[in-house]
C-alpha positions as CSV (number, residue, x, y, z in Angstrom):
1,M,60.7,-166.9,-26.8
2,L,59.6,-165.8,-23.4
3,R,56.6,-163.5,-22.8
4,Y,54.7,-162.2,-19.8
5,S,52.3,-159.4,-19.1
6,D,49.9,-158.0,-16.6
7,E,47.1,-158.5,-19.2
8,F,45.6,-161.7,-20.4
9,F,46.9,-162.8,-23.8
10,F,46.4,-166.6,-24.0
11,S,44.8,-168.0,-27.1
12,R,44.8,-164.6,-28.8
13,P,46.9,-163.7,-31.8
14,D,49.0,-160.6,-31.2
15,H,50.8,-159.0,-34.1
16,I,52.6,-156.3,-32.2
17,P,55.2,-155.5,-31.1
18,L,57.2,-157.1,-34.0
19,K,60.9,-157.3,-34.9
20,Y,62.2,-157.7,-38.4
21,L,65.8,-159.0,-39.1
22,R,67.2,-159.4,-42.6
23,N,70.2,-160.8,-44.3
24,K,72.2,-158.0,-46.2
25,E,73.2,-160.4,-49.0
26,K,71.2,-160.2,-52.2
27,V,70.3,-162.8,-54.8
28,T,71.7,-162.1,-58.3
29,A,69.6,-160.5,-60.9
30,N,69.5,-163.8,-62.9
31,E,68.2,-165.6,-59.8
32,E,65.8,-163.0,-58.5
33,S,62.7,-164.0,-60.5
34,R,63.0,-167.6,-59.6
35,F,63.9,-166.9,-56.0
36,Y,60.7,-164.9,-55.3
37,E,58.6,-167.5,-57.2
38,V,59.9,-170.3,-54.9
39,L,59.8,-168.1,-51.8
40,E,56.1,-167.2,-52.2
41,A,55.0,-170.8,-52.9
42,S,57.1,-172.1,-49.9
43,V,55.9,-169.7,-47.3
44,N,52.2,-170.1,-48.2
45,E,52.5,-173.8,-48.0
46,L,54.4,-173.5,-44.7
47,A,51.7,-171.4,-43.1
48,F,49.1,-174.0,-43.9
49,Q,51.2,-176.9,-42.7
50,A,52.2,-175.2,-39.4
51,S,48.6,-174.2,-38.6
52,N,47.4,-177.8,-39.0
53,K,49.9,-179.4,-36.8
54,S,49.4,-180.0,-33.1
55,N,52.8,-178.3,-32.2
56,M,52.2,-175.4,-34.6
57,F,55.6,-175.9,-36.2
58,A,56.7,-176.6,-39.8
59,T,59.7,-176.3,-42.1
60,K,60.2,-176.4,-45.9
61,K,63.2,-176.7,-48.1
62,R,63.2,-176.1,-51.9
63,D,65.9,-175.6,-54.5
64,V,66.0,-172.3,-56.2
65,S,69.0,-173.2,-58.5
66,G,71.9,-175.6,-58.5
67,S,73.7,-173.5,-55.9
68,I,70.9,-172.0,-53.8
69,S,68.5,-173.9,-51.5
70,L,65.7,-172.0,-49.8
71,Q,64.8,-173.0,-46.3
72,V,61.8,-171.6,-44.4
73,L,60.5,-172.1,-40.8
74,G,57.1,-171.1,-39.3
75,Q,55.8,-171.4,-35.8
76,C,53.0,-170.3,-33.6
77,T,52.3,-170.4,-29.9
78,Q,50.4,-173.6,-29.2
79,D,47.5,-171.9,-27.4
80,L,46.3,-170.5,-30.7
81,S,43.6,-172.1,-32.8
82,S,44.4,-173.3,-36.3
83,G,42.8,-170.4,-37.9
84,D,44.5,-167.8,-35.7
85,C,47.9,-169.4,-36.3
86,Y,47.3,-169.3,-40.1
87,W,46.4,-165.7,-40.1
88,C,49.3,-164.7,-37.8
89,L,51.7,-166.4,-40.2
90,Q,50.0,-164.9,-43.3
91,G,50.4,-161.4,-41.7
92,A,54.1,-162.2,-41.2
93,I,54.4,-163.3,-44.8
94,A,52.8,-160.0,-46.0
95,E,55.4,-158.1,-44.0
96,V,58.5,-160.1,-45.0
97,V,58.2,-161.2,-48.7
98,P,58.1,-157.7,-50.3
99,R,61.2,-156.6,-48.2
100,I,63.4,-159.6,-48.2
101,Q,66.5,-159.8,-50.4
102,E,67.9,-163.2,-49.6
103,G,67.2,-164.1,-46.0
104,G,65.4,-162.7,-42.9
105,R,63.0,-163.2,-40.1
106,L,59.9,-161.6,-38.6
107,L,59.2,-162.1,-34.9
108,R,55.7,-161.5,-33.4
109,P,54.5,-162.3,-29.9
110,S,52.2,-165.1,-31.3
111,C,54.2,-166.4,-34.3
112,R,57.5,-166.2,-36.1
113,L,58.7,-166.7,-39.7
114,T,62.3,-167.3,-40.8
115,I,63.7,-167.4,-44.3
116,E,67.3,-168.3,-45.1
117,V,69.5,-169.8,-47.8
118,S,71.9,-171.3,-45.3
119,R,71.6,-174.7,-43.7
120,Y,70.5,-174.5,-40.2
121,L,67.0,-175.8,-40.0
122,Y,66.0,-179.3,-38.8
123,L,64.2,-181.0,-41.7
124,P,62.4,-184.3,-41.2
125,N,63.6,-187.4,-43.0
126,P,61.9,-187.2,-46.4
127,S,62.1,-191.0,-46.8
128,S,59.5,-191.5,-44.0
129,S,56.3,-190.9,-45.8
130,P,52.8,-191.9,-44.6
131,P,51.0,-194.8,-46.3
132,L,48.7,-193.8,-49.1
133,P,45.0,-193.6,-48.2
134,P,42.5,-195.9,-49.9
135,P,40.8,-194.7,-53.1
136,P,37.9,-192.2,-52.8
137,G,34.6,-193.9,-52.0
138,S,36.2,-197.0,-50.5
139,N,34.6,-198.5,-47.4
140,R,38.0,-199.4,-46.2
141,A,39.1,-197.4,-43.1
142,R,41.2,-194.4,-44.1
143,P,42.7,-191.6,-42.0
144,K,40.3,-188.6,-41.4
145,V,42.0,-185.7,-43.1
146,Y,41.5,-182.6,-41.0
147,L,41.3,-179.4,-42.9
148,S,40.5,-176.5,-40.5
149,H,38.3,-175.3,-37.8
150,I,37.1,-171.8,-36.7
151,C,35.7,-171.0,-33.3
152,P,35.8,-167.3,-32.4
153,N,36.2,-166.6,-28.7
154,T,33.6,-163.8,-28.8
155,T,31.0,-166.2,-27.3
156,T,32.0,-168.7,-24.7
157,F,30.4,-170.8,-22.0
158,T,31.4,-171.9,-18.5
159,P,32.7,-175.4,-18.2
160,N,30.3,-177.9,-16.6
161,S,27.4,-175.5,-17.3
162,T,23.9,-176.3,-18.6
163,F,25.1,-175.2,-22.1
164,Q,27.9,-177.7,-22.0
165,S,25.5,-180.5,-20.9
166,N,23.3,-179.6,-23.8
167,L,26.3,-179.5,-26.2
168,N,27.4,-183.0,-25.1
169,R,23.8,-184.3,-25.8
170,L,23.8,-182.7,-29.2
171,L,27.2,-184.1,-30.2
172,S,26.1,-187.6,-29.1
173,N,22.9,-187.3,-31.1
174,L,24.8,-186.2,-34.2
175,S,27.3,-189.1,-33.9
176,S,24.6,-191.7,-33.5
177,N,22.8,-190.5,-36.7
178,A,25.9,-190.6,-38.9
179,N,24.6,-193.7,-40.7
180,R,21.7,-191.9,-42.3
181,S,21.3,-192.5,-46.0
182,T,21.3,-188.8,-46.8
183,G,24.7,-188.0,-45.1
184,F,23.1,-185.0,-43.5
185,Y,21.4,-184.4,-40.1
186,N,20.5,-181.4,-38.0
187,V,19.2,-181.3,-34.4
188,T,18.4,-178.9,-31.6
189,V,18.9,-179.5,-27.9
190,Q,17.1,-176.8,-25.9
191,T,16.5,-175.8,-22.4
192,T,15.7,-172.3,-21.1
193,N,18.2,-169.8,-22.4
194,N,20.7,-172.6,-23.3
195,A,19.7,-173.8,-26.8
196,V,22.3,-175.6,-29.0
197,Y,21.9,-176.0,-32.7
198,G,24.0,-178.5,-34.7
199,L,24.4,-180.4,-37.9
200,F,26.8,-182.6,-39.9
201,L,27.3,-183.0,-43.7
202,C,29.2,-185.8,-45.2
203,R,30.7,-185.5,-48.7
204,G,28.2,-186.9,-51.2
205,D,30.3,-189.8,-52.4
206,V,31.0,-191.2,-48.9
207,V,27.4,-191.2,-47.8
208,S,26.2,-194.6,-46.3
209,T,29.9,-195.7,-45.9
210,D,32.1,-196.2,-42.9
211,A,34.0,-193.1,-44.0
212,C,31.0,-190.9,-43.2
213,E,30.3,-192.4,-39.8
214,T,34.0,-192.4,-38.8
215,C,34.4,-188.8,-39.9
216,V,31.4,-187.6,-37.9
217,A,32.5,-189.5,-34.9
218,T,36.0,-187.9,-35.2
219,A,34.5,-184.5,-35.6
220,T,32.2,-184.7,-32.6
221,T,35.2,-185.8,-30.5
222,E,37.8,-183.3,-31.7
223,A,35.6,-180.2,-32.0
224,P,35.2,-179.7,-28.2
225,Q,38.9,-180.5,-27.8
226,R,40.0,-177.8,-30.3
227,C,37.3,-175.3,-29.1
228,P,36.7,-176.2,-25.4
229,V,34.7,-173.2,-24.3
230,E,33.5,-171.6,-27.6
231,K,29.8,-171.7,-28.4
232,Q,30.1,-171.2,-32.2
233,V,32.2,-173.9,-34.0
234,V,32.8,-175.0,-37.6
235,I,35.2,-177.9,-38.3
236,W,36.0,-179.2,-41.7
237,Y,37.5,-182.6,-42.7
238,D,38.0,-184.1,-46.1
239,D,34.9,-186.4,-45.7
240,C,32.6,-184.3,-43.6
241,M,31.8,-181.0,-41.9
242,L,30.4,-180.4,-38.4
243,R,28.9,-177.2,-37.1
244,Y,27.2,-176.1,-33.9
245,S,26.1,-172.7,-32.4
246,N,24.0,-171.1,-29.7
247,V,22.1,-169.3,-32.4
248,S,19.9,-171.0,-35.0
249,F,21.4,-171.1,-38.5
250,F,19.2,-173.8,-40.1
251,S,18.0,-173.1,-43.7
252,T,20.1,-169.9,-43.8
253,V,23.1,-169.2,-46.0
254,T,26.2,-168.5,-44.0
255,E,29.2,-167.3,-45.9
256,S,31.6,-166.7,-43.1
257,P,33.8,-167.7,-41.6
258,R,35.5,-169.1,-44.7
259,W,38.6,-171.1,-45.5
260,Y,40.7,-171.3,-48.6
261,M,43.1,-174.1,-49.7
262,W,45.1,-174.4,-53.0
263,N,47.7,-176.4,-54.7
264,T,51.1,-174.6,-54.9
265,Q,51.7,-175.9,-58.4
266,N,50.4,-173.8,-61.3
267,A,49.1,-174.8,-64.7
268,T,51.5,-174.4,-67.6
269,D,48.8,-172.8,-69.6
270,P,46.7,-170.9,-67.0
271,T,44.4,-169.2,-69.5
272,R,43.2,-172.5,-70.9
273,F,43.1,-174.2,-67.5
274,N,41.1,-171.4,-65.9
275,Q,38.6,-171.4,-68.7
276,V,38.0,-175.2,-68.4
277,M,38.1,-175.1,-64.6
278,A,35.5,-172.3,-64.4
279,A,33.1,-174.1,-66.7
280,S,33.6,-177.4,-64.8
281,V,33.0,-176.0,-61.3
282,N,29.9,-174.0,-62.5
283,Q,28.5,-177.2,-64.0
284,A,29.2,-179.1,-60.7
285,A,27.4,-176.3,-58.9
286,S,24.4,-176.5,-61.2
287,E,24.1,-180.2,-60.7
288,A,24.3,-179.7,-56.9
289,V,21.5,-177.1,-57.0
290,G,19.2,-179.5,-58.9
291,D,20.1,-182.5,-56.8
292,A,17.9,-183.6,-53.9
293,D,21.1,-184.1,-51.7
294,K,22.6,-180.8,-52.9
295,F,25.7,-182.6,-54.3
296,G,27.2,-182.4,-57.8
297,T,30.4,-183.3,-59.6
298,N,31.9,-182.7,-63.0
299,Q,34.8,-183.9,-65.1
300,A,36.2,-181.8,-68.0
301,N,39.3,-182.4,-70.2
302,V,41.9,-179.6,-70.4
303,S,44.3,-181.1,-72.9
304,G,45.7,-184.5,-73.6
305,L,45.8,-186.5,-70.4
306,I,45.0,-183.6,-68.1
307,S,41.4,-183.4,-66.8
308,V,39.7,-181.2,-64.1
309,Y,37.5,-182.9,-61.5
310,S,35.1,-180.6,-59.7
311,L,32.7,-180.9,-56.8
312,G,30.1,-178.6,-55.3
313,Q,27.9,-179.3,-52.2
314,C,25.5,-177.4,-49.9
315,T,23.9,-178.3,-46.6
316,Q,20.6,-180.0,-47.4
317,D,18.5,-177.6,-45.3
318,L,19.1,-174.9,-47.9
319,S,16.6,-174.2,-50.7
320,A,17.8,-174.5,-54.3
321,T,18.0,-170.7,-54.6
322,D,20.1,-170.3,-51.5
323,C,22.3,-173.2,-52.5
324,N,22.9,-171.6,-55.9
325,R,23.7,-168.3,-54.2
326,C,26.1,-169.9,-51.8
327,L,28.0,-171.9,-54.4
328,R,28.3,-169.0,-56.9
329,G,29.8,-167.0,-54.0
330,T,32.5,-169.6,-53.4
331,I,33.3,-169.9,-57.2
332,A,33.6,-166.1,-57.4
333,L,36.5,-166.2,-54.9
334,L,38.6,-168.8,-56.9
335,P,40.2,-166.3,-59.3
336,S,41.5,-164.1,-56.4
337,C,42.7,-166.9,-54.2
338,C,43.8,-169.6,-56.5
339,N,44.3,-168.3,-60.0
340,G,46.0,-170.9,-62.2
341,A,46.5,-173.4,-59.3
342,L,46.2,-177.0,-60.2
343,G,43.8,-177.6,-57.3
344,A,41.8,-175.5,-54.8
345,R,38.8,-175.5,-52.5
346,V,36.7,-172.8,-50.8
347,L,34.9,-173.8,-47.6
348,Y,31.9,-172.0,-46.3
349,P,29.7,-173.1,-43.3
350,S,26.8,-173.6,-45.7
351,C,28.6,-174.9,-48.9
352,N,31.9,-175.7,-50.5
353,V,33.5,-176.1,-53.9
354,R,36.7,-178.0,-54.9
355,Y,38.6,-178.9,-58.0
356,E,41.7,-181.0,-58.6
357,V,43.5,-182.6,-61.6
358,Y,43.0,-186.1,-60.2
359,P,39.8,-187.9,-59.3
360,F,39.4,-187.2,-55.6
361,Y,35.8,-188.4,-55.4
362,A,34.2,-191.8,-56.1
363,Q,33.3,-191.9,-59.8
364,N,30.0,-193.7,-59.1
365,A,28.9,-190.6,-57.2
366,T,28.4,-188.8,-60.5
367,S,25.7,-189.3,-63.0
368,A,26.4,-192.5,-65.0
369,P,27.8,-191.9,-68.4
370,E,25.8,-192.8,-71.4
371,P,26.2,-196.5,-72.3
372,A,28.3,-197.2,-75.3
373,P,26.3,-198.3,-78.4
374,G,25.9,-202.0,-78.7
375,P,27.6,-204.0,-81.5
376,P,25.8,-203.9,-84.9
377,P,23.5,-206.8,-85.7
378,P,25.3,-209.7,-87.4
379,L,25.2,-209.9,-91.2
380,P,22.9,-212.6,-92.7
381,P,24.9,-215.8,-93.5
382,P,25.9,-216.2,-97.2
383,T,23.7,-218.5,-99.4
384,K,25.1,-221.9,-100.1
385,G,26.2,-222.9,-103.5
386,K,27.0,-220.4,-106.2
387,S,27.7,-216.8,-105.3
388,K,24.7,-214.5,-105.3
389,I,24.6,-212.0,-108.2
390,P,23.7,-208.5,-107.0
391,T,20.1,-207.3,-107.8
392,R,21.4,-204.3,-109.7
393,T,23.3,-206.5,-112.1
394,I,20.3,-208.7,-112.8
395,V,18.1,-205.7,-113.5
396,A,20.7,-204.2,-115.8
397,I,20.8,-207.4,-117.9
398,V,17.1,-208.4,-117.9
399,V,15.5,-205.0,-118.6
400,P,17.4,-204.3,-121.9
401,I,16.7,-207.8,-123.2
402,S,13.0,-207.6,-122.3
403,V,12.7,-204.3,-124.1
404,S,14.5,-205.6,-127.2
405,V,12.3,-208.7,-127.4
406,L,9.2,-206.5,-127.0
407,L,10.3,-204.1,-129.7
408,F,11.1,-207.1,-132.0
409,V,7.7,-208.7,-131.5
410,V,5.9,-205.3,-132.1
411,G,7.9,-204.6,-135.2
412,Y,7.3,-208.1,-136.6
413,C,3.6,-207.8,-136.0
414,C,3.5,-204.4,-137.8
415,I,5.4,-205.6,-140.8
416,T,3.3,-208.8,-141.2
417,R,0.1,-206.8,-140.9
418,R,1.3,-204.3,-143.5
419,A,2.3,-207.1,-145.9
420,R,-1.1,-208.8,-145.6
421,K,-2.8,-205.6,-146.2
422,K,-0.9,-204.9,-149.4
423,Y,-1.6,-208.4,-150.7
424,N,-5.3,-208.2,-150.1
425,Q,-5.4,-204.8,-151.9
426,A,-3.6,-206.3,-154.9
427,A,-6.0,-209.2,-155.0
428,A,-8.9,-206.8,-154.9
429,D,-7.6,-204.8,-157.8
430,E,-7.1,-207.9,-160.1
431,P,-10.0,-208.2,-162.7
432,S,-12.0,-211.4,-162.6
433,G,-11.8,-213.5,-165.9
434,E,-10.1,-216.4,-167.5
435,N,-6.8,-215.9,-165.8
436,D,-8.6,-215.9,-162.4
437,I,-7.5,-219.2,-160.8
438,T,-10.2,-220.1,-158.4
439,T,-10.5,-223.9,-158.7
440,V,-8.3,-226.9,-159.1
441,E,-9.9,-227.7,-162.4
442,S,-8.9,-224.3,-163.8
443,L,-5.3,-225.6,-163.7
444,Q,-5.9,-228.7,-165.9
445,F,-5.7,-228.8,-169.8
446,D,-6.4,-231.8,-172.2
447,F,-3.6,-233.2,-174.3
448,A,-5.0,-231.9,-177.7
449,T,-5.0,-228.3,-176.4
450,I,-1.4,-228.6,-175.2
451,Q,-0.3,-230.3,-178.5
452,A,-1.8,-227.5,-180.6
453,A,-0.3,-224.8,-178.4
454,T,3.2,-226.2,-178.8
455,S,2.9,-227.0,-182.5
456,N,3.0,-230.6,-181.8
457,F,5.9,-230.2,-179.3
458,S,8.0,-228.5,-181.9
459,D,11.7,-227.8,-181.0
460,D,11.0,-224.2,-181.8
461,H,8.8,-224.1,-178.7
462,K,11.2,-226.1,-176.5
463,L,12.6,-224.2,-173.6
464,G,14.7,-226.9,-172.0
465,E,14.5,-229.9,-169.8
466,G,14.0,-230.3,-166.1
467,G,13.8,-233.1,-163.5
468,F,10.2,-233.9,-164.6
469,G,10.8,-233.7,-168.4
470,Q,10.9,-231.3,-171.3
471,V,9.5,-227.7,-171.0
472,Y,7.7,-226.0,-173.9
473,K,6.3,-222.5,-174.4
474,V,2.9,-222.0,-175.9
475,C,2.0,-219.7,-178.8
């Protein structure tokens, strides 16, 4: 593409004039639904990748079906900023996708988008993949993942001016304070009519690590390279954010410019996923509002092995009320930008939220889980010798026996007392006289008396014989 003009157009996204070319072939009715689904996911991912590369160029290839492979290409002129490139390609996508039938391209002065089902694009070797970064929260060096930057060219400064000198001092000051325990620092460098205000914010789980210091150092180096003459700059990385301006913004909620990112894969059950995700990000936001460092995380289970990990963070100069307002604003945008996506983030200059289906932050950054209950106390050792009879069994045996014995004793006493009473009564009723045996002598008789009473021991009076002799009756 060649372009020239009598008017200045460098570093400015121009959308017109434009040229649209399309393939007259059409996908079949059976393939149409799948084709547009793959197309939309591919071009959105392409726009993000192209805008984040130094050469502003990216390609994607995806299979629609066994016989159709979709290939897309996106490119911007390299004088554009990352944000301008992204919005130029998004504008092209909005023009092309509703009108395309199988293949086509849209040409703009600042960017172009090509979609085909034929093989003509150069695709990098998929086998050459970068090494995996270390786990979240690790002190080990890891690549600084650049996300985006925005620096409108509405306010600029002259190179080698007083403002640039103040900016250099500010960036140096920020970099040298990146080891602070809070992971946050703001500073002002001011001379007459040339004030510069700046701050950095590290992600809460990398505070006091090499990752925070390295990210801030990278940001202070790359920001003036990406925005060489702009006075208002915001640059986001995975581990930190850097911002500076010629206008004071401390302790003030700033909701624009903003940046969205999302996972192109969608949940299989979006209703359930969105419900759990919304609760999780709101809980993370609530924790951030109540936290001294304005940082909060949350984990929630969706189903089975799928969990949502959420994060919310504000710059620490905000009040709790302003932090809450900022985070609720980012959360409110998730349904419109990222409905059902398995991961997304919304970046504001003053706050950000993010959720994923994998743990992207260090787990020790969250509140510690409740400790598991300790083991129960050991049972007492069994007694030696014979086995111990349960107390219930002993009570069941002893009580009836004791009651029976008591009843027997009481009954015996009553019967004995009653018998003695009857005997005494009978003795009292017996008349006193000759038959009253009161002495030993009353039982003794002389022989003559006995002889006369038995008629001289007559056989007529004999009753029988016993062990002591014959027994007689008396007349």
